[in-house]
A tleap script that builds the chain and sets N, CA, C and O, in Angstrom:
source leaprc.protein.ff14SB
mol = sequence {
  NMET ARG THR LYS THR SER ASP LYS SER LYS
  GLU LEU THR SER VAL LEU HIE ILE HIE PHE
  LYS GLU ASN SER LEU TYR LEU ALA ARG VAL
  LYS PHE ILE ALA GLN PHE ILE MET ALA LEU
  CYS LYS VAL GLN THR VAL THR PHE GLU LYS
  LEU ALA CYS GLY PHE ASP THR THR SER LYS
  VAL GLU SER SER LEU ARG HIE ILE GLN ARG
  PHE ILE SER SER PHE THR LEU GLU SER ASP
  MET ILE ALA LYS LEU ILE PHE ASN LEU PHE
  PRO GLU ASN LYS LYS VAL ARG VAL VAL LEU
  SER CMET
}
set mol.1.N position { -61.674 -18.198 56.651 }
set mol.1.CA position { -62.864 -18.406 57.384 }
set mol.1.C position { -63.710 -17.215 56.446 }
set mol.1.O position { -63.158 -16.192 56.040 }
set mol.2.N position { -65.174 -17.563 56.185 }
set mol.2.CA position { -65.869 -16.754 55.420 }
set mol.2.C position { -66.687 -15.825 56.564 }
set mol.2.O position { -67.027 -16.164 57.697 }
set mol.3.N position { -66.845 -14.798 56.018 }
set mol.3.CA position { -67.951 -13.851 57.107 }
set mol.3.C position { -68.824 -13.639 56.251 }
set mol.3.O position { -68.701 -13.662 55.026 }
set mol.4.N position { -70.117 -13.335 57.139 }
set mol.4.CA position { -71.267 -13.006 56.658 }
set mol.4.C position { -71.441 -11.614 55.958 }
set mol.4.O position { -70.583 -10.790 56.272 }
set mol.5.N position { -72.165 -11.302 55.283 }
set mol.5.CA position { -72.542 -9.746 54.581 }
set mol.5.C position { -72.852 -9.045 55.981 }
set mol.5.O position { -72.215 -8.012 56.190 }
set mol.6.N position { -73.600 -9.398 56.809 }
set mol.6.CA position { -74.024 -8.274 57.651 }
set mol.6.C position { -72.758 -8.005 58.664 }
set mol.6.O position { -72.638 -6.945 59.278 }
set mol.7.N position { -71.971 -8.930 58.748 }
set mol.7.CA position { -70.492 -8.651 59.389 }
set mol.7.C position { -69.756 -7.815 58.982 }
set mol.7.O position { -69.226 -6.909 59.625 }
set mol.8.N position { -69.651 -8.101 57.676 }
set mol.8.CA position { -69.012 -6.834 56.722 }
set mol.8.C position { -69.428 -5.672 56.849 }
set mol.8.O position { -68.708 -4.719 57.146 }
set mol.9.N position { -71.076 -5.602 56.564 }
set mol.9.CA position { -71.791 -4.211 56.559 }
set mol.9.C position { -71.319 -3.561 58.100 }
set mol.9.O position { -70.886 -2.409 58.127 }
set mol.10.N position { -71.397 -4.125 58.993 }
set mol.10.CA position { -71.283 -3.619 60.343 }
set mol.10.C position { -69.787 -3.337 60.650 }
set mol.10.O position { -69.575 -2.531 61.555 }
set mol.11.N position { -68.886 -3.806 60.115 }
set mol.11.CA position { -67.420 -3.296 60.238 }
set mol.11.C position { -67.223 -2.127 59.557 }
set mol.11.O position { -66.665 -1.140 60.038 }
set mol.12.N position { -67.829 -2.241 58.042 }
set mol.12.CA position { -67.768 -0.830 57.123 }
set mol.12.C position { -68.517 0.329 58.088 }
set mol.12.O position { -67.907 1.383 58.266 }
set mol.13.N position { -69.686 0.162 58.641 }
set mol.13.CA position { -70.470 0.841 59.247 }
set mol.13.C position { -69.681 1.789 60.190 }
set mol.13.O position { -69.628 3.018 60.147 }
set mol.14.N position { -68.978 0.784 61.200 }
set mol.14.CA position { -67.991 1.438 62.393 }
set mol.14.C position { -66.778 2.048 61.808 }
set mol.14.O position { -66.301 2.929 62.522 }
set mol.15.N position { -66.175 1.828 60.747 }
set mol.15.CA position { -65.159 2.557 60.116 }
set mol.15.C position { -65.466 3.820 59.402 }
set mol.15.O position { -64.654 4.734 59.264 }
set mol.16.N position { -66.830 3.821 58.903 }
set mol.16.CA position { -67.576 5.217 58.220 }
set mol.16.C position { -67.910 6.156 59.407 }
set mol.16.O position { -67.715 7.369 59.482 }
set mol.17.N position { -68.489 5.272 60.365 }
set mol.17.CA position { -69.130 6.214 61.605 }
set mol.17.C position { -67.817 7.075 62.341 }
set mol.17.O position { -67.882 8.246 62.715 }
set mol.18.N position { -66.662 6.212 62.438 }
set mol.18.CA position { -65.463 7.028 62.884 }
set mol.18.C position { -65.011 8.331 62.069 }
set mol.18.O position { -64.797 9.480 62.455 }
set mol.19.N position { -64.948 7.780 60.891 }
set mol.19.CA position { -64.718 8.509 59.951 }
set mol.19.C position { -65.294 9.903 59.724 }
set mol.19.O position { -64.625 10.933 59.642 }
set mol.20.N position { -66.756 9.795 59.623 }
set mol.20.CA position { -67.501 10.758 59.182 }
set mol.20.C position { -68.146 11.424 60.670 }
set mol.20.O position { -69.099 12.194 60.549 }
set mol.21.N position { -67.674 11.151 61.925 }
set mol.21.CA position { -67.995 11.656 62.956 }
set mol.21.C position { -67.628 13.146 63.169 }
set mol.21.O position { -68.277 13.921 63.872 }
set mol.22.N position { -66.556 13.436 62.506 }
set mol.22.CA position { -66.193 14.972 62.614 }
set mol.22.C position { -66.999 15.671 61.705 }
set mol.22.O position { -67.187 16.870 61.912 }
set mol.23.N position { -67.487 15.145 60.771 }
set mol.23.CA position { -68.578 15.962 59.874 }
set mol.23.C position { -69.950 15.709 60.699 }
set mol.23.O position { -70.934 16.158 60.111 }
set mol.24.N position { -70.133 15.282 61.546 }
set mol.24.CA position { -71.492 15.212 62.310 }
set mol.24.C position { -72.686 14.592 61.520 }
set mol.24.O position { -73.812 15.087 61.465 }
set mol.25.N position { -72.257 13.369 60.877 }
set mol.25.CA position { -73.031 12.337 59.872 }
set mol.25.C position { -73.968 11.570 60.890 }
set mol.25.O position { -73.481 10.733 61.650 }
set mol.26.N position { -75.188 11.838 60.896 }
set mol.26.CA position { -76.065 10.787 61.687 }
set mol.26.C position { -75.590 9.329 61.351 }
set mol.26.O position { -74.993 9.036 60.316 }
set mol.27.N position { -75.912 8.491 62.306 }
set mol.27.CA position { -75.800 6.976 62.091 }
set mol.27.C position { -76.587 6.586 61.584 }
set mol.27.O position { -76.403 5.369 61.614 }
set mol.28.N position { -77.626 6.827 60.964 }
set mol.28.CA position { -78.588 6.496 59.973 }
set mol.28.C position { -78.090 6.585 58.506 }
set mol.28.O position { -78.147 5.732 57.620 }
set mol.29.N position { -77.502 8.058 58.482 }
set mol.29.CA position { -76.773 7.942 57.235 }
set mol.29.C position { -75.642 6.998 56.890 }
set mol.29.O position { -75.537 6.295 55.885 }
set mol.30.N position { -74.562 7.157 58.235 }
set mol.30.CA position { -73.730 6.097 57.994 }
set mol.30.C position { -73.949 4.862 57.599 }
set mol.30.O position { -73.226 4.267 56.800 }
set mol.31.N position { -74.881 4.436 58.092 }
set mol.31.CA position { -75.233 2.875 57.790 }
set mol.31.C position { -75.817 2.859 56.400 }
set mol.31.O position { -75.628 1.939 55.605 }
set mol.32.N position { -76.505 3.884 56.167 }
set mol.32.CA position { -77.199 3.931 54.709 }
set mol.32.C position { -75.846 3.908 53.521 }
set mol.32.O position { -75.868 3.292 52.456 }
set mol.33.N position { -74.865 4.637 53.972 }
set mol.33.CA position { -73.719 4.638 52.826 }
set mol.33.C position { -72.950 3.266 53.132 }
set mol.33.O position { -72.381 2.866 52.116 }
set mol.34.N position { -72.779 2.467 54.194 }
set mol.34.CA position { -72.436 1.304 54.311 }
set mol.34.C position { -73.124 0.157 53.455 }
set mol.34.O position { -72.544 -0.715 52.809 }
set mol.35.N position { -74.798 0.399 53.628 }
set mol.35.CA position { -75.423 -0.222 52.845 }
set mol.35.C position { -75.251 -0.162 51.313 }
set mol.35.O position { -75.013 -1.156 50.628 }
set mol.36.N position { -75.384 1.017 50.863 }
set mol.36.CA position { -74.895 1.264 49.308 }
set mol.36.C position { -73.635 0.630 48.898 }
set mol.36.O position { -73.447 -0.220 48.027 }
set mol.37.N position { -72.883 1.155 49.621 }
set mol.37.CA position { -71.286 0.488 49.113 }
set mol.37.C position { -71.411 -1.064 48.939 }
set mol.37.O position { -71.039 -1.726 47.970 }
set mol.38.N position { -72.072 -1.539 50.192 }
set mol.38.CA position { -72.241 -3.284 50.205 }
set mol.38.C position { -72.924 -3.861 48.959 }
set mol.38.O position { -72.722 -4.951 48.423 }
set mol.39.N position { -73.735 -2.932 48.635 }
set mol.39.CA position { -74.777 -3.044 47.394 }
set mol.39.C position { -74.171 -3.089 46.120 }
set mol.39.O position { -74.350 -3.872 45.187 }
set mol.40.N position { -73.368 -2.046 46.248 }
set mol.40.CA position { -72.410 -1.825 44.829 }
set mol.40.C position { -71.647 -3.021 44.451 }
set mol.40.O position { -71.613 -3.616 43.374 }
set mol.41.N position { -70.936 -3.289 45.752 }
set mol.41.CA position { -70.015 -4.547 45.713 }
set mol.41.C position { -70.626 -5.802 45.200 }
set mol.41.O position { -69.959 -6.507 44.442 }
set mol.42.N position { -71.619 -6.087 45.480 }
set mol.42.CA position { -72.529 -7.073 45.205 }
set mol.42.C position { -73.165 -7.402 43.797 }
set mol.42.O position { -73.155 -8.474 43.192 }
set mol.43.N position { -73.764 -6.090 43.410 }
set mol.43.CA position { -74.325 -6.129 42.060 }
set mol.43.C position { -73.482 -5.799 41.044 }
set mol.43.O position { -73.579 -6.306 39.926 }
set mol.44.N position { -72.419 -4.750 41.432 }
set mol.44.CA position { -71.690 -4.343 40.446 }
set mol.44.C position { -72.312 -3.237 39.101 }
set mol.44.O position { -72.033 -3.158 37.905 }
set mol.45.N position { -72.995 -2.702 39.741 }
set mol.45.CA position { -73.797 -1.856 38.655 }
set mol.45.C position { -74.232 -0.792 39.390 }
set mol.45.O position { -74.329 -0.981 40.603 }
set mol.46.N position { -74.579 0.510 38.858 }
set mol.46.CA position { -75.133 1.569 39.207 }
set mol.46.C position { -76.657 1.961 39.122 }
set mol.46.O position { -77.043 3.080 39.459 }
set mol.47.N position { -77.551 0.922 38.628 }
set mol.47.CA position { -78.953 1.422 38.645 }
set mol.47.C position { -79.130 1.084 39.948 }
set mol.47.O position { -78.651 0.181 40.633 }
set mol.48.N position { -80.118 2.209 40.243 }
set mol.48.CA position { -80.667 2.120 41.574 }
set mol.48.C position { -81.612 0.941 42.054 }
set mol.48.O position { -81.661 0.539 43.217 }
set mol.49.N position { -82.377 0.429 40.966 }
set mol.49.CA position { -83.290 -0.766 41.119 }
set mol.49.C position { -82.332 -1.893 41.543 }
set mol.49.O position { -82.581 -2.358 42.655 }
set mol.50.N position { -81.515 -2.312 41.029 }
set mol.50.CA position { -80.330 -3.496 41.233 }
set mol.50.C position { -79.575 -3.069 42.612 }
set mol.50.O position { -79.266 -4.014 43.338 }
set mol.51.N position { -79.254 -1.808 43.045 }
set mol.51.CA position { -78.565 -1.561 44.020 }
set mol.51.C position { -79.635 -1.674 45.118 }
set mol.51.O position { -79.144 -1.971 46.207 }
set mol.52.N position { -81.045 -1.506 45.116 }
set mol.52.CA position { -81.756 -1.591 46.042 }
set mol.52.C position { -82.158 -3.073 46.412 }
set mol.52.O position { -82.582 -3.361 47.531 }
set mol.53.N position { -81.983 -4.058 45.326 }
set mol.53.CA position { -81.951 -5.377 45.433 }
set mol.53.C position { -80.767 -5.944 46.400 }
set mol.53.O position { -80.869 -6.904 47.164 }
set mol.54.N position { -79.888 -5.316 46.238 }
set mol.54.CA position { -78.328 -5.641 46.966 }
set mol.54.C position { -78.164 -5.178 48.278 }
set mol.54.O position { -77.168 -5.353 48.980 }
set mol.55.N position { -79.181 -4.583 48.572 }
set mol.55.CA position { -79.299 -3.968 50.195 }
set mol.55.C position { -79.646 -5.229 51.178 }
set mol.55.O position { -80.593 -5.978 50.942 }
set mol.56.N position { -78.786 -5.384 52.299 }
set mol.56.CA position { -79.000 -6.558 53.062 }
set mol.56.C position { -80.079 -6.008 54.432 }
set mol.56.O position { -79.648 -5.630 55.522 }
set mol.57.N position { -80.955 -6.051 54.201 }
set mol.57.CA position { -82.273 -5.685 54.929 }
set mol.57.C position { -83.429 -6.362 54.920 }
set mol.57.O position { -83.531 -7.264 54.088 }
set mol.58.N position { -84.336 -6.145 55.652 }
set mol.58.CA position { -85.720 -6.852 55.913 }
set mol.58.C position { -86.632 -6.157 55.164 }
set mol.58.O position { -87.621 -6.749 54.731 }
set mol.59.N position { -86.420 -4.756 54.899 }
set mol.59.CA position { -87.288 -3.973 53.990 }
set mol.59.C position { -87.390 -4.421 52.527 }
set mol.59.O position { -86.536 -4.994 51.850 }
set mol.60.N position { -88.771 -3.986 52.153 }
set mol.60.CA position { -89.173 -4.255 50.763 }
set mol.60.C position { -88.292 -3.510 49.949 }
set mol.60.O position { -88.050 -2.342 50.253 }
set mol.61.N position { -87.619 -4.199 48.634 }
set mol.61.CA position { -87.047 -3.598 47.688 }
set mol.61.C position { -87.376 -1.879 47.169 }
set mol.61.O position { -86.590 -0.979 46.871 }
set mol.62.N position { -88.776 -1.915 47.220 }
set mol.62.CA position { -89.264 -0.466 46.869 }
set mol.62.C position { -88.948 0.519 47.937 }
set mol.62.O position { -88.711 1.693 47.653 }
set mol.63.N position { -88.936 0.019 49.305 }
set mol.63.CA position { -88.719 1.048 50.273 }
set mol.63.C position { -87.208 1.388 50.009 }
set mol.63.O position { -86.739 2.514 49.847 }
set mol.64.N position { -86.530 0.169 50.000 }
set mol.64.CA position { -84.935 0.618 49.576 }
set mol.64.C position { -84.578 1.591 48.460 }
set mol.64.O position { -83.656 2.402 48.555 }
set mol.65.N position { -85.397 1.454 47.352 }
set mol.65.CA position { -85.347 2.012 46.050 }
set mol.65.C position { -85.483 3.548 46.353 }
set mol.65.O position { -84.804 4.419 45.808 }
set mol.66.N position { -86.734 3.815 47.568 }
set mol.66.CA position { -87.083 5.085 47.698 }
set mol.66.C position { -86.136 6.104 48.543 }
set mol.66.O position { -86.082 7.332 48.488 }
set mol.67.N position { -85.330 5.084 49.428 }
set mol.67.CA position { -84.547 5.392 50.478 }
set mol.67.C position { -83.411 5.973 49.228 }
set mol.67.O position { -83.106 7.156 49.085 }
set mol.68.N position { -83.081 5.239 48.695 }
set mol.68.CA position { -81.871 5.734 47.745 }
set mol.68.C position { -82.061 6.785 46.878 }
set mol.68.O position { -81.108 7.531 46.651 }
set mol.69.N position { -83.265 6.998 46.288 }
set mol.69.CA position { -83.715 8.095 45.582 }
set mol.69.C position { -83.711 9.519 46.332 }
set mol.69.O position { -83.359 10.581 45.818 }
set mol.70.N position { -84.210 9.316 47.760 }
set mol.70.CA position { -84.218 10.340 48.431 }
set mol.70.C position { -82.636 10.967 49.117 }
set mol.70.O position { -82.200 12.097 49.337 }
set mol.71.N position { -82.165 9.734 49.275 }
set mol.71.CA position { -80.603 10.342 49.795 }
set mol.71.C position { -79.997 10.850 48.591 }
set mol.71.O position { -79.291 11.847 48.742 }
set mol.72.N position { -80.115 10.396 47.463 }
set mol.72.CA position { -79.095 10.854 46.334 }
set mol.72.C position { -79.576 12.262 45.691 }
set mol.72.O position { -78.887 13.039 45.030 }
set mol.73.N position { -81.113 12.402 46.103 }
set mol.73.CA position { -81.583 13.737 45.706 }
set mol.73.C position { -81.337 14.956 46.778 }
set mol.73.O position { -81.432 16.147 46.484 }
set mol.74.N position { -81.010 14.451 48.054 }
set mol.74.CA position { -81.017 15.611 49.099 }
set mol.74.C position { -79.429 15.634 49.684 }
set mol.74.O position { -78.889 16.510 50.359 }
set mol.75.N position { -79.076 14.820 49.365 }
set mol.75.CA position { -77.521 14.614 50.264 }
set mol.75.C position { -76.259 14.942 49.359 }
set mol.75.O position { -76.139 14.297 48.317 }
set mol.76.N position { -75.203 16.007 49.718 }
set mol.76.CA position { -74.042 16.320 49.360 }
set mol.76.C position { -72.996 15.792 49.910 }
set mol.76.O position { -72.636 16.179 51.022 }
set mol.77.N position { -72.382 14.901 49.290 }
set mol.77.CA position { -71.234 14.125 49.962 }
set mol.77.C position { -70.172 15.131 49.415 }
set mol.77.O position { -70.208 15.410 48.217 }
set mol.78.N position { -69.259 15.672 50.199 }
set mol.78.CA position { -68.203 16.534 49.630 }
set mol.78.C position { -66.988 15.720 49.287 }
set mol.78.O position { -66.431 14.966 50.086 }
set mol.79.N position { -66.568 15.946 47.895 }
set mol.79.CA position { -65.290 15.341 47.787 }
set mol.79.C position { -63.919 15.199 48.594 }
set mol.79.O position { -63.100 14.284 48.501 }
set mol.80.N position { -63.879 16.161 49.286 }
set mol.80.CA position { -62.665 16.190 50.373 }
set mol.80.C position { -63.118 15.193 51.466 }
set mol.80.O position { -62.272 14.707 52.216 }
set mol.81.N position { -64.288 14.908 51.566 }
set mol.81.CA position { -64.569 14.101 52.721 }
set mol.81.C position { -64.516 12.692 52.153 }
set mol.81.O position { -64.333 11.786 52.966 }
set mol.82.N position { -64.633 12.427 51.044 }
set mol.82.CA position { -64.459 11.138 50.339 }
set mol.82.C position { -62.915 10.942 50.347 }
set mol.82.O position { -62.452 9.921 50.855 }
set mol.83.N position { -62.204 11.767 49.868 }
set mol.83.CA position { -60.689 11.716 49.681 }
set mol.83.C position { -60.141 11.076 51.229 }
set mol.83.O position { -59.557 10.004 51.387 }
set mol.84.N position { -60.447 11.883 52.089 }
set mol.84.CA position { -59.930 11.715 53.321 }
set mol.84.C position { -60.409 10.358 53.789 }
set mol.84.O position { -59.638 9.866 54.612 }
set mol.85.N position { -61.469 9.611 53.498 }
set mol.85.CA position { -61.852 8.493 53.958 }
set mol.85.C position { -61.070 7.466 53.247 }
set mol.85.O position { -60.784 6.398 53.789 }
set mol.86.N position { -60.729 7.757 52.081 }
set mol.86.CA position { -59.882 6.492 51.023 }
set mol.86.C position { -58.710 6.707 51.753 }
set mol.86.O position { -58.230 5.700 52.274 }
set mol.87.N position { -58.012 7.987 51.953 }
set mol.87.CA position { -56.704 7.770 52.514 }
set mol.87.C position { -56.576 7.321 53.742 }
set mol.87.O position { -55.516 6.794 54.081 }
set mol.88.N position { -57.510 7.437 54.518 }
set mol.88.CA position { -57.829 6.847 56.157 }
set mol.88.C position { -57.422 5.422 56.037 }
set mol.88.O position { -56.526 4.895 56.695 }
set mol.89.N position { -58.131 4.873 55.176 }
set mol.89.CA position { -58.350 3.142 54.714 }
set mol.89.C position { -57.088 2.809 54.525 }
set mol.89.O position { -56.833 1.689 54.969 }
set mol.90.N position { -55.990 3.492 53.915 }
set mol.90.CA position { -54.709 2.821 53.283 }
set mol.90.C position { -53.824 2.711 54.685 }
set mol.90.O position { -54.087 3.371 55.690 }
set mol.91.N position { -52.967 1.967 54.603 }
set mol.91.CA position { -52.020 1.950 55.518 }
set mol.91.C position { -51.096 2.907 55.815 }
set mol.91.O position { -50.572 3.337 54.787 }
set mol.92.N position { -50.716 3.377 56.750 }
set mol.92.CA position { -49.672 4.684 56.705 }
set mol.92.C position { -48.432 4.331 56.198 }
set mol.92.O position { -48.018 3.174 56.277 }
set mol.93.N position { -47.682 5.408 55.581 }
set mol.93.CA position { -46.148 5.459 55.068 }
set mol.93.C position { -46.162 4.316 53.729 }
set mol.93.O position { -45.168 3.678 53.384 }
set mol.94.N position { -47.054 4.258 53.300 }
set mol.94.CA position { -47.271 3.293 51.815 }
set mol.94.C position { -47.353 4.644 50.673 }
set mol.94.O position { -47.825 5.735 50.994 }
set mol.95.N position { -46.904 4.392 49.557 }
set mol.95.CA position { -47.310 5.330 48.508 }
set mol.95.C position { -48.355 4.587 47.637 }
set mol.95.O position { -48.212 3.457 47.170 }
set mol.96.N position { -49.432 5.401 47.492 }
set mol.96.CA position { -50.562 5.139 46.916 }
set mol.96.C position { -50.821 5.998 45.603 }
set mol.96.O position { -50.499 7.186 45.647 }
set mol.97.N position { -51.405 5.463 44.386 }
set mol.97.CA position { -52.108 6.300 43.517 }
set mol.97.C position { -53.475 6.476 43.422 }
set mol.97.O position { -53.966 5.456 42.938 }
set mol.98.N position { -54.219 7.225 43.642 }
set mol.98.CA position { -55.631 7.146 43.629 }
set mol.98.C position { -56.109 7.801 42.390 }
set mol.98.O position { -55.601 8.881 42.087 }
set mol.99.N position { -57.196 7.181 41.495 }
set mol.99.CA position { -57.669 7.569 40.479 }
set mol.99.C position { -59.226 7.921 40.662 }
set mol.99.O position { -59.732 6.865 41.041 }
set mol.100.N position { -60.003 8.683 40.593 }
set mol.100.CA position { -61.298 8.799 40.889 }
set mol.100.C position { -61.921 9.585 39.712 }
set mol.100.O position { -61.528 10.725 39.464 }
set mol.101.N position { -63.035 8.896 38.876 }
set mol.101.CA position { -63.477 9.391 37.805 }
set mol.101.C position { -64.938 9.739 38.157 }
set mol.101.O position { -65.749 8.847 38.407 }
set mol.102.N position { -65.294 11.171 38.176 }
set mol.102.CA position { -66.843 11.397 38.318 }
set mol.102.C position { -67.356 12.246 37.207 }
set mol.102.O position { -68.552 12.532 37.150 }
savepdb mol mol.pdb
quit
């Protein structure tokens, strides 16, 4: 069965919202992060313009681009928060090796 992108985005948003709740991230920021991740999966590139085109929204591409630029310039996503999220997404009691390059 195929699922719509909006369903996947909602599911990702709920997972992120639960995870980031302890860090007091506003739902709007969590939704943006979910959109950002979904756009990365769609376009498989990191140019902001292409990511803005990948957002599943009714907003204009230019609005999404400005949103991305404002978010990147003003928000610090702590690496330990990312690490906790990644490990919380894996099944428990499984050995995994995660490699991140920044």
